[in-house]
C-alpha positions as semicolon CSV with decimal commas, in nm:
position;residue;x (nm);y (nm);z (nm)
1;M;0,001;-0,003;0,000
2;K;0,140;0,333;-0,107
3;H;0,072;0,658;0,083
4;I;-0,026;0,951;-0,143
5;N;-0,086;1,314;-0,040
6;I;-0,292;1,533;-0,267
7;P;-0,152;1,880;-0,191
8;I;-0,365;2,187;-0,167
9;F;-0,140;2,493;-0,107
10;I;-0,278;2,790;0,078
11;P;0,040;3,010;0,082
12;H;0,071;3,221;0,398
13;E;-0,302;3,202;0,463
14;G;-0,400;3,206;0,826
15;C;-0,067;3,337;0,943
16;P;-0,020;3,709;1,017
17;N;0,330;3,635;1,157
18;D;0,631;3,694;0,935
19;C;0,900;3,455;1,066
20;I;1,254;3,569;0,992
21;F;1,308;3,288;0,731
22;C;0,966;3,282;0,572
23;N;0,843;3,370;0,225
24;Q;0,590;3,099;0,171
25;R;0,508;3,213;-0,183
26;K;0,867;3,141;-0,285
27;I;0,899;2,821;-0,080
28;S;0,576;2,662;-0,192
29;G;0,584;2,786;-0,554
30;H;0,235;2,915;-0,516
31;V;0,136;3,285;-0,500
32;R;-0,238;3,266;-0,428
33;T;-0,501;3,040;-0,267
34;P;-0,668;2,822;-0,524
35;S;-1,042;2,859;-0,590
36;E;-1,294;2,578;-0,517
37;A;-1,293;2,483;-0,881
38;E;-0,910;2,461;-0,879
39;M;-0,907;2,249;-0,567
40;V;-1,158;2,011;-0,718
41;S;-0,960;1,995;-1,038
42;T;-0,641;1,920;-0,850
43;I;-0,799;1,650;-0,649
44;E;-0,968;1,479;-0,946
45;E;-0,645;1,493;-1,146
46;H;-0,449;1,321;-0,865
47;L;-0,723;1,061;-0,805
48;Q;-0,695;0,947;-1,165
49;T;-0,345;0,814;-1,092
50;V;-0,434;0,647;-0,757
51;N;-0,462;0,273;-0,721
52;P;-0,756;0,131;-0,517
53;D;-0,526;0,009;-0,243
54;D;-0,335;0,334;-0,199
55;H;-0,379;0,527;0,128
56;C;-0,469;0,862;-0,015
57;E;-0,511;1,185;0,185
58;I;-0,587;1,546;0,090
59;A;-0,327;1,777;0,250
60;F;-0,352;2,151;0,314
61;F;0,007;2,283;0,305
62;G;0,179;2,618;0,285
63;G;0,005;2,826;0,553
64;S;-0,124;2,801;0,909
65;F;-0,458;2,634;0,844
66;T;-0,600;2,670;1,195
67;G;-0,517;3,041;1,190
68;L;-0,777;3,099;0,929
69;P;-1,118;3,243;1,029
70;E;-1,346;2,960;1,134
71;Q;-1,588;3,009;0,842
72;L;-1,306;2,992;0,589
73;Q;-1,171;2,678;0,756
74;K;-1,518;2,524;0,725
75;H;-1,546;2,626;0,360
76;F;-1,211;2,458;0,267
77;L;-1,292;2,150;0,473
78;K;-1,637;2,106;0,327
79;I;-1,494;2,110;-0,027
80;V;-1,259;1,817;0,052
81;H;-1,460;1,637;0,315
82;R;-1,701;1,492;0,063
83;Y;-1,416;1,293;-0,087
84;V;-1,378;1,123;0,255
85;I;-1,753;1,061;0,278
86;E;-1,755;0,910;-0,074
87;G;-1,463;0,687;0,028
88;R;-1,235;0,826;-0,238
89;V;-0,973;0,940;0,016
90;K;-0,893;0,815;0,366
91;G;-0,873;1,149;0,541
92;I;-0,744;1,510;0,551
93;R;-0,414;1,644;0,685
94;L;-0,302;1,999;0,739
95;S;-0,014;2,200;0,866
96;T;-0,026;2,485;1,118
97;R;0,155;2,662;1,408
98;P;0,163;2,538;1,771
99;D;0,006;2,853;1,903
100;Y;-0,300;2,804;1,674
101;I;-0,401;2,477;1,854
102;N;-0,674;2,465;2,112
103;T;-0,960;2,235;2,219
104;A;-1,228;2,411;2,017
105;E;-1,013;2,403;1,707
106;L;-0,943;2,030;1,743
107;N;-1,310;1,958;1,796
108;L;-1,385;2,135;1,462
109;L;-1,123;1,941;1,277
110;K;-1,259;1,611;1,407
111;Q;-1,595;1,691;1,244
112;Y;-1,437;1,697;0,894
113;S;-1,224;1,380;0,917
114;V;-0,892;1,551;0,968
115;K;-0,655;1,269;1,067
116;V;-0,305;1,425;1,066
117;I;-0,187;1,760;1,196
118;E;0,171;1,872;1,123
119;L;0,312;2,138;1,350
120;G;0,580;2,386;1,237
121;I;0,790;2,339;1,552
122;Q;1,124;2,460;1,396
123;S;1,312;2,432;1,726
124;L;1,251;2,379;2,098
125;D;1,525;2,613;2,198
126;E;1,395;2,938;2,340
127;E;1,675;3,158;2,204
128;V;1,636;3,012;1,850
129;L;1,264;3,060;1,854
130;K;1,297;3,418;1,977
131;K;1,567;3,507;1,715
132;S;1,349;3,343;1,444
133;L;1,049;3,566;1,547
134;R;0,831;3,255;1,605
135;N;0,654;3,439;1,889
136;Y;0,578;3,131;2,104
137;S;0,766;2,943;2,367
138;P;0,898;2,583;2,357
139;Q;0,630;2,496;2,620
140;T;0,363;2,620;2,385
141;A;0,488;2,384;2,113
142;I;0,518;2,093;2,363
143;D;0,165;2,155;2,487
144;A;0,025;2,165;2,132
145;C;0,189;1,834;2,051
146;R;0,033;1,671;2,352
147;M;-0,309;1,809;2,283
148;I;-0,302;1,677;1,929
149;K;-0,196;1,329;2,046
150;D;-0,447;1,330;2,332
151;N;-0,734;1,411;2,090
152;G;-0,658;1,115;1,868
153;F;-0,481;1,282;1,577
154;S;-0,161;1,165;1,419
155;L;0,118;1,414;1,491
156;G;0,375;1,538;1,246
157;V;0,647;1,784;1,339
158;Q;0,840;2,009;1,107
159;T;1,185;2,118;1,228
160;M;1,458;2,345;1,094
161;I;1,831;2,333;1,145
162;G;2,073;2,621;1,114
163;L;1,835;2,905;1,227
164;P;1,990;3,209;1,398
165;K;2,164;3,102;1,718
166;D;2,112;2,737;1,645
167;T;2,392;2,484;1,708
168;L;2,429;2,111;1,642
169;Q;2,375;2,042;2,011
170;K;2,056;2,255;2,024
171;S;1,920;2,069;1,721
172;I;2,007;1,736;1,885
173;D;1,835;1,848;2,204
174;T;1,525;1,948;2,009
175;A;1,511;1,604;1,846
176;K;1,545;1,429;2,187
177;R;1,257;1,629;2,330
178;L;1,041;1,578;2,027
179;I;1,104;1,201;2,034
180;E;0,976;1,195;2,392
181;L;0,647;1,339;2,255
182;E;0,613;1,042;2,014
183;P;0,516;1,208;1,690
184;E;0,441;0,970;1,403
185;M;0,639;1,165;1,149
186;V;0,900;1,445;1,108
187;R;1,030;1,674;0,835
188;I;1,373;1,829;0,861
189;Y;1,447;2,150;0,669
190;P;1,792;2,309;0,663
191;T;1,746;2,685;0,676
192;L;1,781;2,861;0,340
193;V;1,809;3,240;0,291
194;I;1,514;3,318;0,069
195;K;1,473;3,643;-0,116
196;D;1,251;3,909;0,040
197;T;1,280;3,784;0,401
198;E;1,424;3,938;0,722
199;L;1,684;3,666;0,718
200;A;1,809;3,784;0,380
201;Q;1,858;4,130;0,523
202;Q;2,062;3,990;0,810
203;Y;2,266;3,780;0,567
204;F;2,347;4,085;0,352
205;N;2,445;4,276;0,668
206;N;2,676;3,994;0,784
207;R;2,457;3,923;1,084
208;Y;2,363;3,569;0,982
209;K;2,575;3,289;0,843
210;P;2,393;2,983;0,701
211;L;2,512;2,634;0,732
212;T;2,731;2,500;0,452
213;L;2,608;2,206;0,256
214;D;2,856;1,971;0,429
215;E;2,746;2,106;0,768
216;A;2,379;2,060;0,690
217;V;2,441;1,704;0,568
218;L;2,646;1,620;0,883
219;W;2,372;1,757;1,115
220;C;2,097;1,563;0,938
221;S;2,309;1,249;0,927
222;L;2,308;1,255;1,311
223;L;1,940;1,359;1,352
224;V;1,775;1,122;1,104
225;P;1,890;0,801;1,278
226;M;1,766;0,937;1,612
227;Y;1,413;0,962;1,470
228;E;1,425;0,636;1,271
229;E;1,553;0,443;1,574
230;A;1,250;0,577;1,765
231;N;1,018;0,450;1,480
232;I;0,935;0,804;1,374
233;Q;0,894;0,830;0,996
234;V;1,118;1,087;0,834
235;L;0,889;1,228;0,563
236;R;1,129;1,471;0,405
237;I;1,484;1,613;0,441
238;G;1,523;1,943;0,279
239;L;1,274;2,168;0,096
240;Q;1,087;2,023;-0,188
241;D;1,216;2,142;-0,526
242;T;0,979;2,397;-0,679
243;V;0,992;2,591;-1,005
244;D;1,094;2,902;-0,823
245;L;1,370;2,733;-0,629
246;Q;1,497;2,564;-0,943
247;K;1,544;2,900;-1,112
248;G;1,829;2,963;-0,867
249;N;1,752;3,324;-0,798
250;E;1,516;3,289;-0,505
251;V;1,757;3,109;-0,269
252;I;2,028;3,364;-0,186
253;A;2,239;3,139;0,030
254;G;2,225;2,823;0,234
255;P;2,262;2,443;0,182
256;V;2,035;2,393;-0,111
257;H;2,074;2,078;-0,322
258;P;1,828;1,898;-0,555
259;A;1,915;1,562;-0,393
260;F;1,980;1,677;-0,040
261;G;1,807;1,367;0,114
262;D;2,033;1,134;-0,086
263;L;2,340;1,319;0,037
264;V;2,222;1,270;0,398
265;Y;2,154;0,899;0,364
266;S;2,484;0,856;0,182
267;K;2,652;1,017;0,477
268;I;2,461;0,795;0,723
269;L;2,574;0,488;0,541
270;L;2,936;0,616;0,537
271;N;2,920;0,670;0,912
272;H;2,791;0,312;0,952
273;I;3,071;0,167;0,736
274;T;3,342;0,364;0,910
275;N;3,214;0,268;1,252
276;K;3,227;-0,098;1,157
277;L;3,574;-0,069;0,995
278;D;3,714;0,120;1,290
279;S;3,629;-0,179;1,509
280;M;3,825;-0,422;1,285
281;D;4,198;-0,490;1,250
282;I;4,235;-0,428;0,881
283;R;4,560;-0,529;0,710
284;V;4,449;-0,578;0,349
285;K;4,427;-0,342;0,054
286;K;4,116;-0,467;-0,124
287;V;3,755;-0,486;0,007
288;T;3,417;-0,565;-0,139
289;I;3,125;-0,398;0,040
290;H;2,795;-0,590;0,020
291;V;2,487;-0,380;0,054
292;A;2,123;-0,379;-0,045
293;P;2,068;-0,307;-0,419
294;S;1,890;0,017;-0,338
295;Q;2,184;0,141;-0,145
296;V;2,471;0,092;-0,395
297;S;2,470;0,440;-0,527
298;L;2,434;0,592;-0,175
299;V;2,738;0,395;-0,053
300;V;2,948;0,502;-0,348
301;G;2,847;0,860;-0,289
302;Q;2,809;1,150;-0,531
303;H;3,112;1,167;-0,755
304;R;3,244;0,857;-0,569
305;R;3,297;1,077;-0,265
306;N;3,255;0,791;-0,013
307;I;3,484;0,559;-0,203
308;N;3,759;0,817;-0,216
309;F;3,717;0,892;0,154
310;L;3,746;0,520;0,248
311;K;4,053;0,476;0,034
312;E;4,226;0,766;0,192
313;K;4,127;0,678;0,550
314;Y;4,204;0,307;0,542
315;G;4,463;0,287;0,266
316;F;4,256;0,058;0,040
317;S;4,383;0,031;-0,318
318;H;4,053;-0,110;-0,450
319;I;3,691;-0,092;-0,324
320;K;3,403;-0,269;-0,488
321;V;3,036;-0,205;-0,386
322;K;2,820;-0,503;-0,470
323;A;2,444;-0,532;-0,463
324;D;2,347;-0,820;-0,243
325;Q;1,987;-0,916;-0,155
326;K;2,121;-1,077;0,169
327;S;2,241;-0,741;0,290
328;Q;1,896;-0,573;0,320
329;K;1,951;-0,471;0,685
330;S;2,328;-0,471;0,722
331;V;2,660;-0,393;0,546
332;L;2,890;-0,694;0,493
333;F;3,258;-0,681;0,406
334;E;3,473;-0,920;0,200
335;F;3,847;-0,854;0,236
336;L;4,113;-0,966;-0,010
337;D;4,486;-0,958;0,008
């Protein structure tokens, strides 16, 4: 069974707050809220490609849905709720801010078959939240997570790394505290400097320095295993590529890469391989690394980066990476003189 989200973007709707990093119109690739006819067209178009066994949900992304006026929320929800009633989708999901969660709001969402609520947490460090102009406390975010779980919704959390005053340890501490709250899913976004944001002004004035690509990959390579080992699904690492971002002139600075997630998982595998090799007494020059077929390119690394690193670190003259169905859950080594 495949999970499919049918995305409905409501850019910056419901959110009067301008966070330091945010320009939702650039990030989402959408500049206005779609009409009812456009929503229906989008949903119908996606449903034509869905298999009967797929778990399909309609997802409101881009803005803070629960910050909308109640009548507008109901208007949007009624448009999509009929697809749940007809059995054509399994439920509705949406994204919002922690400070826009309360009991009355959750009761409203229950009436329209909302199943998943994703919260833009960003960080649970007070200084990072303050410098990012999030305008809520870590405790507000924690309370919102608990309310969502207690009311029977699935919880998703969206986090960011590399915000002003962030450090690797702060991001690790945020992950640890979120894991304790037991969300079902997480998204991790490295901070990018987007055109027409307050963060862009700070960058131009030398008051903010973004993470490098290597730093962002390293941070995520440590955070992702923490969530996965806690059985929390990592839905996305890095911003989704949109037409605006692909043009290259909307991202002013920061660790942007079209295959950022692959870079992270490649680094995770490299960490795993080096940890195993460090525990061995290696006195040979040739090695074959057996991995799952889906992991071969990740182990090799972009431009053979991992292979070159392993050769330099361990003095190997030859490294072969071999697809092996027996290596689905582990990395196996074959050493040759």
